[in-house]
Backbone atoms as SQL, in Angstrom:
CREATE TABLE atoms (id INTEGER PRIMARY KEY, chain TEXT, resi INTEGER, resn TEXT, atom TEXT, x REAL, y REAL, z REAL);
INSERT INTO atoms VALUES
  (1, 'A', 1, 'UNK', 'N', -6.197, 3.861, 12.529),
  (2, 'A', 1, 'UNK', 'CA', -5.343, 3.178, 11.595),
  (3, 'A', 1, 'UNK', 'C', -4.265, 4.153, 11.114),
  (4, 'A', 2, 'UNK', 'N', -3.031, 3.696, 11.132),
  (5, 'A', 2, 'UNK', 'CA', -1.934, 4.541, 10.659),
  (6, 'A', 2, 'UNK', 'C', -2.111, 4.810, 9.172),
  (7, 'A', 3, 'UNK', 'N', -1.782, 6.006, 8.763),
  (8, 'A', 3, 'UNK', 'CA', -1.954, 6.379, 7.363),
  (9, 'A', 3, 'UNK', 'C', -0.595, 6.442, 6.677),
  (10, 'A', 4, 'UNK', 'N', -0.496, 5.815, 5.550),
  (11, 'A', 4, 'UNK', 'CA', 0.705, 5.826, 4.752),
  (12, 'A', 4, 'UNK', 'C', 0.366, 6.386, 3.373),
  (13, 'A', 5, 'UNK', 'N', 1.347, 6.937, 2.725),
  (14, 'A', 5, 'UNK', 'CA', 1.160, 7.433, 1.363),
  (15, 'A', 5, 'UNK', 'C', 1.503, 6.341, 0.354),
  (16, 'A', 6, 'UNK', 'N', 1.584, 5.125, 0.819),
  (17, 'A', 6, 'UNK', 'CA', 1.991, 3.976, 0.030),
  (18, 'A', 6, 'UNK', 'C', 1.117, 3.747, -1.200),
  (19, 'A', 7, 'UNK', 'N', -0.185, 3.915, -1.066),
  (20, 'A', 7, 'UNK', 'CA', -1.101, 3.598, -2.160),
  (21, 'A', 7, 'UNK', 'C', -1.122, 4.670, -3.244),
  (22, 'A', 8, 'UNK', 'N', -0.452, 5.787, -3.023),
  (23, 'A', 8, 'UNK', 'CA', -0.344, 6.811, -4.066),
  (24, 'A', 8, 'UNK', 'C', 0.492, 6.312, -5.239),
  (25, 'A', 9, 'UNK', 'N', 1.295, 5.283, -5.021),
  (26, 'A', 9, 'UNK', 'CA', 2.116, 4.713, -6.091),
  (27, 'A', 9, 'UNK', 'C', 1.373, 3.638, -6.872),
  (28, 'A', 10, 'UNK', 'N', 0.146, 3.297, -6.449),
  (29, 'A', 10, 'UNK', 'CA', -0.665, 2.339, -7.204),
  (30, 'A', 10, 'UNK', 'C', -1.192, 3.024, -8.459),
  (31, 'A', 11, 'UNK', 'N', -1.735, 2.252, -9.377),
  (32, 'A', 11, 'UNK', 'CA', -2.221, 2.849, -10.629),
  (33, 'A', 11, 'UNK', 'C', -3.337, 3.857, -10.367),
  (34, 'A', 12, 'UNK', 'N', -4.234, 3.568, -9.436),
  (35, 'A', 12, 'UNK', 'CA', -5.305, 4.519, -9.145),
  (36, 'A', 12, 'UNK', 'C', -4.762, 5.761, -8.427),
  (37, 'A', 13, 'UNK', 'N', -3.765, 5.585, -7.573),
  (38, 'A', 13, 'UNK', 'CA', -3.149, 6.716, -6.884),
  (39, 'A', 13, 'UNK', 'C', -2.403, 7.628, -7.841),
  (40, 'A', 14, 'UNK', 'N', -1.682, 7.035, -8.794),
  (41, 'A', 14, 'UNK', 'CA', -0.959, 7.822, -9.796),
  (42, 'A', 14, 'UNK', 'C', -1.951, 8.579, -10.674),
  (43, 'A', 15, 'UNK', 'N', -3.050, 7.915, -11.057),
  (44, 'A', 15, 'UNK', 'CA', -4.070, 8.579, -11.877),
  (45, 'A', 15, 'UNK', 'C', -4.685, 9.761, -11.129),
  (46, 'A', 16, 'UNK', 'N', -4.966, 9.573, -9.836),
  (47, 'A', 16, 'UNK', 'CA', -5.519, 10.667, -9.036),
  (48, 'A', 16, 'UNK', 'C', -4.528, 11.824, -8.945),
  (49, 'A', 17, 'UNK', 'N', -3.279, 11.526, -8.666),
  (50, 'A', 17, 'UNK', 'CA', -2.252, 12.564, -8.550),
  (51, 'A', 17, 'UNK', 'C', -2.083, 13.325, -9.861),
  (52, 'A', 18, 'UNK', 'N', -2.041, 12.589, -10.970),
  (53, 'A', 18, 'UNK', 'CA', -1.912, 13.244, -12.280),
  (54, 'A', 18, 'UNK', 'C', -3.108, 14.147, -12.566),
  (55, 'A', 19, 'UNK', 'N', -4.297, 13.678, -12.252),
  (56, 'A', 19, 'UNK', 'CA', -5.500, 14.468, -12.483),
  (57, 'A', 19, 'UNK', 'C', -5.508, 15.729, -11.621),
  (58, 'A', 20, 'UNK', 'N', -5.140, 15.583, -10.351),
  (59, 'A', 20, 'UNK', 'CA', -5.084, 16.743, -9.467),
  (60, 'A', 20, 'UNK', 'C', -4.037, 17.751, -9.949),
  (61, 'A', 21, 'UNK', 'N', -2.880, 17.259, -10.390),
  (62, 'A', 21, 'UNK', 'CA', -1.846, 18.159, -10.925),
  (63, 'A', 21, 'UNK', 'C', -2.368, 18.938, -12.127),
  (64, 'A', 22, 'UNK', 'N', -3.073, 18.248, -13.014),
  (65, 'A', 22, 'UNK', 'CA', -3.637, 18.908, -14.194),
  (66, 'A', 22, 'UNK', 'C', -4.674, 19.961, -13.791),
  (67, 'A', 23, 'UNK', 'N', -5.524, 19.634, -12.824),
  (68, 'A', 23, 'UNK', 'CA', -6.538, 20.587, -12.361),
  (69, 'A', 23, 'UNK', 'C', -5.902, 21.806, -11.697),
  (70, 'A', 24, 'UNK', 'N', -4.807, 21.600, -10.982),
  (71, 'A', 24, 'UNK', 'CA', -4.085, 22.717, -10.368),
  (72, 'A', 24, 'UNK', 'C', -3.490, 23.605, -11.461),
  (73, 'A', 25, 'UNK', 'N', -2.849, 22.983, -12.462),
  (74, 'A', 25, 'UNK', 'CA', -2.227, 23.737, -13.557),
  (75, 'A', 25, 'UNK', 'C', -3.252, 24.571, -14.324),
  (76, 'A', 26, 'UNK', 'N', -4.460, 24.038, -14.471),
  (77, 'A', 26, 'UNK', 'CA', -5.512, 24.752, -15.196),
  (78, 'A', 26, 'UNK', 'C', -6.246, 25.765, -14.315),
  (79, 'A', 27, 'UNK', 'N', -5.912, 25.795, -13.017),
  (80, 'A', 27, 'UNK', 'CA', -6.530, 26.750, -12.114),
  (81, 'A', 27, 'UNK', 'C', -7.912, 26.362, -11.621),
  (82, 'A', 28, 'UNK', 'N', -8.291, 25.108, -11.787),
  (83, 'A', 28, 'UNK', 'CA', -9.613, 24.645, -11.354),
  (84, 'A', 28, 'UNK', 'C', -9.640, 24.225, -9.883),
  (85, 'A', 29, 'UNK', 'N', -8.474, 23.891, -9.316),
  (86, 'A', 29, 'UNK', 'CA', -8.388, 23.404, -7.937),
  (87, 'A', 29, 'UNK', 'C', -7.204, 24.075, -7.256),
  (88, 'A', 30, 'UNK', 'N', -7.395, 24.476, -6.003),
  (89, 'A', 30, 'UNK', 'CA', -6.302, 25.022, -5.199),
  (90, 'A', 30, 'UNK', 'C', -5.398, 23.879, -4.741),
  (91, 'A', 31, 'UNK', 'N', -4.084, 24.125, -4.616),
  (92, 'A', 31, 'UNK', 'CA', -3.174, 23.084, -4.140),
  (93, 'A', 31, 'UNK', 'C', -3.560, 22.524, -2.756),
  (94, 'A', 32, 'UNK', 'N', -4.116, 23.373, -1.884),
  (95, 'A', 32, 'UNK', 'CA', -4.524, 22.897, -0.552),
  (96, 'A', 32, 'UNK', 'C', -5.650, 21.873, -0.657),
  (97, 'A', 33, 'UNK', 'N', -6.578, 22.087, -1.559),
  (98, 'A', 33, 'UNK', 'CA', -7.669, 21.138, -1.769),
  (99, 'A', 33, 'UNK', 'C', -7.124, 19.820, -2.333),
  (100, 'A', 34, 'UNK', 'N', -6.166, 19.928, -3.228),
  (101, 'A', 34, 'UNK', 'CA', -5.547, 18.723, -3.801),
  (102, 'A', 34, 'UNK', 'C', -4.857, 17.907, -2.707),
  (103, 'A', 35, 'UNK', 'N', -4.151, 18.572, -1.798),
  (104, 'A', 35, 'UNK', 'CA', -3.479, 17.865, -0.704),
  (105, 'A', 35, 'UNK', 'C', -4.494, 17.205, 0.232),
  (106, 'A', 36, 'UNK', 'N', -5.596, 17.895, 0.518),
  (107, 'A', 36, 'UNK', 'CA', -6.653, 17.304, 1.347),
  (108, 'A', 36, 'UNK', 'C', -7.267, 16.091, 0.651),
  (109, 'A', 37, 'UNK', 'N', -7.419, 16.194, -0.668),
  (110, 'A', 37, 'UNK', 'CA', -7.960, 15.077, -1.437),
  (111, 'A', 37, 'UNK', 'C', -7.035, 13.871, -1.357),
  (112, 'A', 38, 'UNK', 'N', -5.735, 14.083, -1.499),
  (113, 'A', 38, 'UNK', 'CA', -4.779, 12.978, -1.389),
  (114, 'A', 38, 'UNK', 'C', -4.775, 12.379, 0.016),
  (115, 'A', 39, 'UNK', 'N', -4.904, 13.222, 1.032),
  (116, 'A', 39, 'UNK', 'CA', -4.984, 12.714, 2.403),
  (117, 'A', 39, 'UNK', 'C', -6.224, 11.859, 2.610),
  (118, 'A', 40, 'UNK', 'N', -7.332, 12.296, 2.049),
  (119, 'A', 40, 'UNK', 'CA', -8.576, 11.517, 2.138),
  (120, 'A', 40, 'UNK', 'C', -8.431, 10.200, 1.381),
  (121, 'A', 41, 'UNK', 'N', -7.786, 10.247, 0.222),
  (122, 'A', 41, 'UNK', 'CA', -7.515, 9.023, -0.552),
  (123, 'A', 41, 'UNK', 'C', -6.704, 8.035, 0.277),
  (124, 'A', 42, 'UNK', 'N', -5.634, 8.518, 0.929),
  (125, 'A', 42, 'UNK', 'CA', -4.799, 7.648, 1.757),
  (126, 'A', 42, 'UNK', 'C', -5.634, 6.933, 2.812),
  (127, 'A', 43, 'UNK', 'N', -6.515, 7.679, 3.476),
  (128, 'A', 43, 'UNK', 'CA', -7.336, 7.113, 4.538),
  (129, 'A', 43, 'UNK', 'C', -8.362, 6.121, 3.987),
  (130, 'A', 44, 'UNK', 'N', -9.074, 6.509, 2.945),
  (131, 'A', 44, 'UNK', 'CA', -10.163, 5.684, 2.420),
  (132, 'A', 44, 'UNK', 'C', -9.647, 4.402, 1.783),
  (133, 'A', 45, 'UNK', 'N', -8.568, 4.473, 1.016),
  (134, 'A', 45, 'UNK', 'CA', -8.055, 3.266, 0.358),
  (135, 'A', 45, 'UNK', 'C', -7.550, 2.266, 1.393),
  (136, 'A', 46, 'UNK', 'N', -6.890, 2.742, 2.432),
  (137, 'A', 46, 'UNK', 'CA', -6.404, 1.844, 3.484),
  (138, 'A', 46, 'UNK', 'C', -7.576, 1.190, 4.214),
  (139, 'A', 47, 'UNK', 'N', -8.603, 1.965, 4.548),
  (140, 'A', 47, 'UNK', 'CA', -9.771, 1.411, 5.229),
  (141, 'A', 47, 'UNK', 'C', -10.502, 0.408, 4.347),
  (142, 'A', 48, 'UNK', 'N', -10.670, 0.730, 3.073),
  (143, 'A', 48, 'UNK', 'CA', -11.381, -0.173, 2.163),
  (144, 'A', 48, 'UNK', 'C', -10.634, -1.498, 2.012),
  (145, 'A', 49, 'UNK', 'N', -9.334, -1.439, 1.836),
  (146, 'A', 49, 'UNK', 'CA', -8.564, -2.673, 1.710),
  (147, 'A', 49, 'UNK', 'C', -8.614, -3.490, 2.989),
  (148, 'A', 50, 'UNK', 'N', -8.539, -2.823, 4.120),
  (149, 'A', 50, 'UNK', 'CA', -8.560, -3.517, 5.406),
  (150, 'A', 50, 'UNK', 'C', -9.911, -4.187, 5.662),
  (151, 'A', 51, 'UNK', 'N', -11.002, -3.510, 5.337),
  (152, 'A', 51, 'UNK', 'CA', -12.335, -4.008, 5.661),
  (153, 'A', 51, 'UNK', 'C', -12.929, -4.926, 4.602),
  (154, 'A', 52, 'UNK', 'N', -12.616, -4.715, 3.343),
  (155, 'A', 52, 'UNK', 'CA', -13.337, -5.410, 2.283),
  (156, 'A', 52, 'UNK', 'C', -12.577, -6.525, 1.590),
  (157, 'A', 53, 'UNK', 'N', -11.266, -6.504, 1.616),
  (158, 'A', 53, 'UNK', 'CA', -10.503, -7.539, 0.928),
  (159, 'A', 53, 'UNK', 'C', -10.297, -8.709, 1.876),
  (160, 'A', 54, 'UNK', 'N', -10.837, -9.856, 1.482),
  (161, 'A', 54, 'UNK', 'CA', -10.745, -11.058, 2.317),
  (162, 'A', 54, 'UNK', 'C', -9.904, -12.146, 1.658),
  (163, 'A', 55, 'UNK', 'N', -9.411, -11.897, 0.448),
  (164, 'A', 55, 'UNK', 'CA', -8.633, -12.893, -0.282),
  (165, 'A', 55, 'UNK', 'C', -7.301, -13.155, 0.422),
  (166, 'A', 56, 'UNK', 'N', -6.862, -14.380, 0.332),
  (167, 'A', 56, 'UNK', 'CA', -5.570, -14.762, 0.889),
  (168, 'A', 56, 'UNK', 'C', -4.760, -15.457, -0.195),
  (169, 'A', 57, 'UNK', 'N', -3.464, -15.331, -0.091),
  (170, 'A', 57, 'UNK', 'CA', -2.566, -15.959, -1.059),
  (171, 'A', 57, 'UNK', 'C', -1.340, -16.479, -0.331),
  (172, 'A', 58, 'UNK', 'N', -0.716, -17.475, -0.916),
  (173, 'A', 58, 'UNK', 'CA', 0.578, -17.933, -0.423),
  (174, 'A', 58, 'UNK', 'C', 1.611, -17.564, -1.481),
  (175, 'A', 59, 'UNK', 'N', 2.793, -17.200, -1.018),
  (176, 'A', 59, 'UNK', 'CA', 3.875, -16.811, -1.920),
  (177, 'A', 59, 'UNK', 'C', 5.051, -17.741, -1.672),
  (178, 'A', 60, 'UNK', 'N', 5.575, -18.302, -2.753),
  (179, 'A', 60, 'UNK', 'CA', 6.791, -19.101, -2.675),
  (180, 'A', 60, 'UNK', 'C', 7.769, -18.536, -3.678),
  (181, 'A', 61, 'UNK', 'N', 9.019, -18.437, -3.276),
  (182, 'A', 61, 'UNK', 'CA', 10.058, -17.921, -4.150),
  (183, 'A', 61, 'UNK', 'C', 11.338, -17.740, -3.376),
  (184, 'A', 62, 'UNK', 'N', 12.328, -17.127, -4.007),
  (185, 'A', 62, 'UNK', 'CA', 13.626, -16.880, -3.376),
  (186, 'A', 62, 'UNK', 'C', 13.615, -15.470, -2.785),
  (187, 'A', 63, 'UNK', 'N', 13.750, -15.399, -1.460),
  (188, 'A', 63, 'UNK', 'CA', 13.796, -14.090, -0.791),
  (189, 'A', 63, 'UNK', 'C', 15.174, -13.486, -1.029),
  (190, 'A', 64, 'UNK', 'N', 15.213, -12.486, -1.899),
  (191, 'A', 64, 'UNK', 'CA', 16.478, -11.866, -2.296),
  (192, 'A', 64, 'UNK', 'C', 16.916, -10.798, -1.287),
  (193, 'A', 65, 'UNK', 'N', 15.994, -9.924, -0.876),
  (194, 'A', 65, 'UNK', 'CA', 16.301, -8.838, 0.059),
  (195, 'A', 65, 'UNK', 'C', 15.111, -8.651, 0.981),
  (196, 'A', 66, 'UNK', 'N', 15.390, -8.357, 2.245),
  (197, 'A', 66, 'UNK', 'CA', 14.334, -7.937, 3.156),
  (198, 'A', 66, 'UNK', 'C', 14.878, -6.880, 4.081),
  (199, 'A', 67, 'UNK', 'N', 13.980, -5.973, 4.519),
  (200, 'A', 67, 'UNK', 'CA', 14.385, -4.954, 5.487),
  (201, 'A', 67, 'UNK', 'C', 13.161, -4.522, 6.281),
  (202, 'A', 68, 'UNK', 'N', 13.410, -4.005, 7.472),
  (203, 'A', 68, 'UNK', 'CA', 12.362, -3.488, 8.348),
  (204, 'A', 68, 'UNK', 'C', 12.826, -2.147, 8.879),
  (205, 'A', 69, 'UNK', 'N', 12.077, -1.102, 8.574),
  (206, 'A', 69, 'UNK', 'CA', 12.435, 0.242, 9.008),
  (207, 'A', 69, 'UNK', 'C', 11.158, 1.040, 9.229),
  (208, 'A', 70, 'UNK', 'N', 11.053, 1.695, 10.386),
  (209, 'A', 70, 'UNK', 'CA', 9.899, 2.550, 10.702),
  (210, 'A', 70, 'UNK', 'C', 8.574, 1.817, 10.538),
  (211, 'A', 71, 'UNK', 'N', 8.471, 0.604, 11.054),
  (212, 'A', 71, 'UNK', 'CA', 7.255, -0.211, 10.999),
  (213, 'A', 71, 'UNK', 'C', 6.837, -0.581, 9.580),
  (214, 'A', 72, 'UNK', 'N', 7.792, -0.606, 8.642),
  (215, 'A', 72, 'UNK', 'CA', 7.498, -0.996, 7.267),
  (216, 'A', 72, 'UNK', 'C', 8.450, -2.121, 6.858),
  (217, 'A', 73, 'UNK', 'N', 7.871, -3.261, 6.477),
  (218, 'A', 73, 'UNK', 'CA', 8.647, -4.375, 5.941),
  (219, 'A', 73, 'UNK', 'C', 8.704, -4.241, 4.425),
  (220, 'A', 74, 'UNK', 'N', 9.887, -4.489, 3.837),
  (221, 'A', 74, 'UNK', 'CA', 10.041, -4.534, 2.391),
  (222, 'A', 74, 'UNK', 'C', 10.724, -5.852, 2.038),
  (223, 'A', 75, 'UNK', 'N', 10.126, -6.589, 1.115),
  (224, 'A', 75, 'UNK', 'CA', 10.668, -7.862, 0.654),
  (225, 'A', 75, 'UNK', 'C', 10.831, -7.811, -0.859),
  (226, 'A', 76, 'UNK', 'N', 11.979, -8.258, -1.349),
  (227, 'A', 76, 'UNK', 'CA', 12.177, -8.459, -2.784),
  (228, 'A', 76, 'UNK', 'C', 12.263, -9.973, -2.963),
  (229, 'A', 77, 'UNK', 'N', 11.305, -10.525, -3.713),
  (230, 'A', 77, 'UNK', 'CA', 11.234, -11.970, -3.925),
  (231, 'A', 77, 'UNK', 'C', 11.477, -12.248, -5.400),
  (232, 'A', 78, 'UNK', 'N', 12.442, -13.133, -5.676),
  (233, 'A', 78, 'UNK', 'CA', 12.742, -13.518, -7.053),
  (234, 'A', 78, 'UNK', 'C', 11.999, -14.808, -7.392),
  (235, 'A', 79, 'UNK', 'N', 11.530, -14.893, -8.618),
  (236, 'A', 79, 'UNK', 'CA', 10.782, -16.048, -9.118),
  (237, 'A', 79, 'UNK', 'C', 9.634, -16.454, -8.193),
  (238, 'A', 80, 'UNK', 'N', 8.800, -15.487, -7.811),
  (239, 'A', 80, 'UNK', 'CA', 7.702, -15.824, -6.903),
  (240, 'A', 80, 'UNK', 'C', 6.557, -16.538, -7.623),
  (241, 'A', 81, 'UNK', 'N', 5.881, -17.383, -6.880),
  (242, 'A', 81, 'UNK', 'CA', 4.648, -18.011, -7.328),
  (243, 'A', 81, 'UNK', 'C', 3.592, -17.676, -6.292),
  (244, 'A', 82, 'UNK', 'N', 2.524, -17.029, -6.755),
  (245, 'A', 82, 'UNK', 'CA', 1.419, -16.666, -5.884),
  (246, 'A', 82, 'UNK', 'C', 0.313, -17.682, -6.093),
  (247, 'A', 83, 'UNK', 'N', -0.143, -18.318, -5.027),
  (248, 'A', 83, 'UNK', 'CA', -1.228, -19.287, -5.131),
  (249, 'A', 83, 'UNK', 'C', -2.449, -18.721, -4.421),
  (250, 'A', 84, 'UNK', 'N', -3.506, -18.508, -5.199),
  (251, 'A', 84, 'UNK', 'CA', -4.787, -18.055, -4.672),
  (252, 'A', 84, 'UNK', 'C', -5.703, -19.275, -4.590),
  (253, 'A', 85, 'UNK', 'N', -6.970, -19.071, -4.292),
  (254, 'A', 85, 'UNK', 'CA', -7.893, -20.197, -4.160),
  (255, 'A', 85, 'UNK', 'C', -7.900, -21.098, -5.397),
  (256, 'A', 86, 'UNK', 'N', -8.081, -20.515, -6.577),
  (257, 'A', 86, 'UNK', 'CA', -8.209, -21.324, -7.785),
  (258, 'A', 86, 'UNK', 'C', -7.240, -20.895, -8.876),
  (259, 'A', 87, 'UNK', 'N', -6.212, -20.134, -8.529),
  (260, 'A', 87, 'UNK', 'CA', -5.332, -19.586, -9.550),
  (261, 'A', 87, 'UNK', 'C', -3.903, -19.509, -9.029),
  (262, 'A', 88, 'UNK', 'N', -2.947, -19.692, -9.940),
  (263, 'A', 88, 'UNK', 'CA', -1.536, -19.544, -9.624),
  (264, 'A', 88, 'UNK', 'C', -0.929, -18.537, -10.603),
  (265, 'A', 89, 'UNK', 'N', -0.141, -17.590, -10.064),
  (266, 'A', 89, 'UNK', 'CA', 0.481, -16.550, -10.878),
  (267, 'A', 89, 'UNK', 'C', 1.972, -16.519, -10.556),
  (268, 'A', 90, 'UNK', 'N', 2.798, -16.376, -11.596),
  (269, 'A', 90, 'UNK', 'CA', 4.250, -16.318, -11.420),
  (270, 'A', 90, 'UNK', 'C', 4.804, -15.029, -12.012),
  (271, 'A', 91, 'UNK', 'N', 6.002, -14.656, -11.568),
  (272, 'A', 91, 'UNK', 'CA', 6.679, -13.466, -12.080),
  (273, 'A', 91, 'UNK', 'C', 8.181, -13.673, -11.928),
  (274, 'A', 92, 'UNK', 'N', 8.964, -12.772, -12.534),
  (275, 'A', 92, 'UNK', 'CA', 10.420, -12.820, -12.365),
  (276, 'A', 92, 'UNK', 'C', 10.830, -12.300, -11.002),
  (277, 'A', 93, 'UNK', 'N', 10.238, -11.156, -10.618),
  (278, 'A', 93, 'UNK', 'CA', 10.613, -10.499, -9.369),
  (279, 'A', 93, 'UNK', 'C', 9.422, -9.695, -8.876),
  (280, 'A', 94, 'UNK', 'N', 9.258, -9.622, -7.562),
  (281, 'A', 94, 'UNK', 'CA', 8.183, -8.823, -6.986),
  (282, 'A', 94, 'UNK', 'C', 8.699, -8.120, -5.736),
  (283, 'A', 95, 'UNK', 'N', 8.214, -6.904, -5.532),
  (284, 'A', 95, 'UNK', 'CA', 8.528, -6.144, -4.327),
  (285, 'A', 95, 'UNK', 'C', 7.247, -6.103, -3.495),
  (286, 'A', 96, 'UNK', 'N', 7.337, -6.566, -2.259),
  (287, 'A', 96, 'UNK', 'CA', 6.189, -6.569, -1.361),
  (288, 'A', 96, 'UNK', 'C', 6.497, -5.604, -0.228),
  (289, 'A', 97, 'UNK', 'N', 5.586, -4.672, 0.017),
  (290, 'A', 97, 'UNK', 'CA', 5.721, -3.714, 1.111),
  (291, 'A', 97, 'UNK', 'C', 4.568, -3.949, 2.068),
  (292, 'A', 98, 'UNK', 'N', 4.872, -4.184, 3.331),
  (293, 'A', 98, 'UNK', 'CA', 3.842, -4.429, 4.348),
  (294, 'A', 98, 'UNK', 'C', 4.053, -3.438, 5.485),
  (295, 'A', 99, 'UNK', 'N', 3.001, -2.698, 5.807),
  (296, 'A', 99, 'UNK', 'CA', 3.067, -1.665, 6.836),
  (297, 'A', 99, 'UNK', 'C', 2.311, -2.102, 8.074),
  (298, 'A', 100, 'UNK', 'N', 2.825, -1.776, 9.224),
  (299, 'A', 100, 'UNK', 'CA', 2.183, -2.097, 10.484),
  (300, 'A', 100, 'UNK', 'C', 0.915, -1.273, 10.638),
  (301, 'A', 101, 'UNK', 'N', -0.158, -1.935, 11.044),
  (302, 'A', 101, 'UNK', 'CA', -1.421, -1.250, 11.306),
  (303, 'A', 101, 'UNK', 'C', -1.645, -1.298, 12.811),
  (304, 'A', 102, 'UNK', 'N', -1.919, -0.142, 13.387),
  (305, 'A', 102, 'UNK', 'CA', -2.137, -0.057, 14.824),
  (306, 'A', 102, 'UNK', 'C', -3.631, -0.038, 15.111),
  (307, 'A', 103, 'UNK', 'N', -4.067, -0.586, 16.244),
  (308, 'A', 103, 'UNK', 'CA', -5.475, -0.510, 16.610),
  (309, 'A', 103, 'UNK', 'C', -5.890, 0.949, 16.770),
  (310, 'A', 104, 'UNK', 'N', -7.166, 1.299, 16.500),
  (311, 'A', 104, 'UNK', 'CA', -7.595, 2.700, 16.563),
  (312, 'A', 104, 'UNK', 'C', -7.240, 3.402, 17.868),
  (313, 'A', 105, 'UNK', 'N', -7.336, 2.750, 19.002),
  (314, 'A', 105, 'UNK', 'CA', -7.037, 3.380, 20.283),
  (315, 'A', 105, 'UNK', 'C', -5.553, 3.720, 20.404),
  (316, 'A', 106, 'UNK', 'N', -4.705, 2.944, 19.756),
  (317, 'A', 106, 'UNK', 'CA', -3.264, 3.152, 19.877),
  (318, 'A', 106, 'UNK', 'C', -2.680, 3.882, 18.678),
  (319, 'A', 107, 'UNK', 'N', -3.494, 4.234, 17.709),
  (320, 'A', 107, 'UNK', 'CA', -2.967, 4.842, 16.482),
  (321, 'A', 107, 'UNK', 'C', -2.193, 6.122, 16.760),
  (322, 'A', 108, 'UNK', 'N', -2.614, 6.899, 17.743),
  (323, 'A', 108, 'UNK', 'CA', -1.913, 8.139, 18.041),
  (324, 'A', 108, 'UNK', 'C', -0.825, 7.976, 19.074),
  (325, 'A', 109, 'UNK', 'N', -0.773, 6.844, 19.747),
  (326, 'A', 109, 'UNK', 'CA', 0.212, 6.636, 20.809),
  (327, 'A', 109, 'UNK', 'C', 1.535, 6.167, 20.224),
  (328, 'A', 110, 'UNK', 'N', 2.606, 6.771, 20.650),
  (329, 'A', 110, 'UNK', 'CA', 3.935, 6.373, 20.181),
  (330, 'A', 110, 'UNK', 'C', 4.314, 5.062, 20.828),
  (331, 'A', 111, 'UNK', 'N', 4.946, 4.201, 20.043),
  (332, 'A', 111, 'UNK', 'CA', 5.447, 2.949, 20.555),
  (333, 'A', 111, 'UNK', 'C', 4.390, 1.892, 20.773),
  (334, 'A', 112, 'UNK', 'N', 3.195, 2.070, 20.273),
  (335, 'A', 112, 'UNK', 'CA', 2.145, 1.072, 20.462),
  (336, 'A', 112, 'UNK', 'C', 2.443, -0.143, 19.614),
  (337, 'A', 113, 'UNK', 'N', 2.018, -1.300, 20.073),
  (338, 'A', 113, 'UNK', 'CA', 2.259, -2.535, 19.353),
  (339, 'A', 113, 'UNK', 'C', 1.349, -2.677, 18.149),
  (340, 'A', 114, 'UNK', 'N', 1.714, -3.592, 17.256),
  (341, 'A', 114, 'UNK', 'CA', 0.933, -3.816, 16.044),
  (342, 'A', 114, 'UNK', 'C', 0.102, -5.064, 16.205),
  (343, 'A', 115, 'UNK', 'N', -1.032, -5.084, 15.500),
  (344, 'A', 115, 'UNK', 'CA', -1.865, -6.275, 15.552),
  (345, 'A', 115, 'UNK', 'C', -2.103, -6.885, 14.203),
  (346, 'A', 116, 'UNK', 'N', -1.686, -6.261, 13.126),
  (347, 'A', 116, 'UNK', 'CA', -1.893, -6.810, 11.788),
  (348, 'A', 116, 'UNK', 'C', -1.001, -6.079, 10.802),
  (349, 'A', 117, 'UNK', 'N', -0.936, -6.599, 9.609),
  (350, 'A', 117, 'UNK', 'CA', -0.206, -5.913, 8.549),
  (351, 'A', 117, 'UNK', 'C', -1.132, -5.681, 7.384),
  (352, 'A', 118, 'UNK', 'N', -0.962, -4.559, 6.726),
  (353, 'A', 118, 'UNK', 'CA', -1.721, -4.242, 5.517),
  (354, 'A', 118, 'UNK', 'C', -0.763, -4.295, 4.350),
  (355, 'A', 119, 'UNK', 'N', -0.715, -5.427, 3.640),
  (356, 'A', 119, 'UNK', 'CA', 0.273, -5.564, 2.585),
  (357, 'A', 119, 'UNK', 'C', -0.125, -4.846, 1.310),
  (358, 'A', 120, 'UNK', 'N', 0.874, -4.387, 0.634),
  (359, 'A', 120, 'UNK', 'CA', 0.688, -3.832, -0.701),
  (360, 'A', 120, 'UNK', 'C', 1.970, -4.097, -1.451),
  (361, 'A', 121, 'UNK', 'N', 1.877, -4.416, -2.703),
  (362, 'A', 121, 'UNK', 'CA', 3.089, -4.701, -3.439),
  (363, 'A', 121, 'UNK', 'C', 3.010, -4.197, -4.858),
  (364, 'A', 122, 'UNK', 'N', 4.175, -4.070, -5.440),
  (365, 'A', 122, 'UNK', 'CA', 4.215, -3.757, -6.845),
  (366, 'A', 122, 'UNK', 'C', 5.199, -4.720, -7.489),
  (367, 'A', 123, 'UNK', 'N', 4.787, -5.303, -8.582),
  (368, 'A', 123, 'UNK', 'CA', 5.618, -6.311, -9.246),
  (369, 'A', 123, 'UNK', 'C', 6.415, -5.670, -10.360),
  (370, 'A', 124, 'UNK', 'N', 7.647, -6.121, -10.476),
  (371, 'A', 124, 'UNK', 'CA', 8.465, -5.713, -11.594),
  (372, 'A', 124, 'UNK', 'C', 8.915, -6.977, -12.302),
  (373, 'A', 125, 'UNK', 'N', 8.581, -7.090, -13.522),
  (374, 'A', 125, 'UNK', 'CA', 8.915, -8.308, -14.252),
  (375, 'A', 125, 'UNK', 'C', 10.017, -8.057, -15.249);
């Protein structure tokens, strides 16, 4: 599975980064260990989301901006409505980032095709 640093911007990723920075400043952790920890976080969070999250949602709204660069889709949706199984959520604006996930055999091969997307988004209201 391709590894992205995308989840470091999530609330748990920011908390981990802040904690590691504090531990480095206090001399409790070497910077190399902190970097290895962040790399492990990137791998584990992506695997956990891929394997354990089965929820699906539909999104309706006005697609304001979209782009595709380096196997990463970015969508800015205005006035989105997210419909889950038993719940509907709305916002003013949301940014959705979806990264291409490669099959394990092709993860190291350049130019390999994608078979799924691992979405992650952050909402700005």
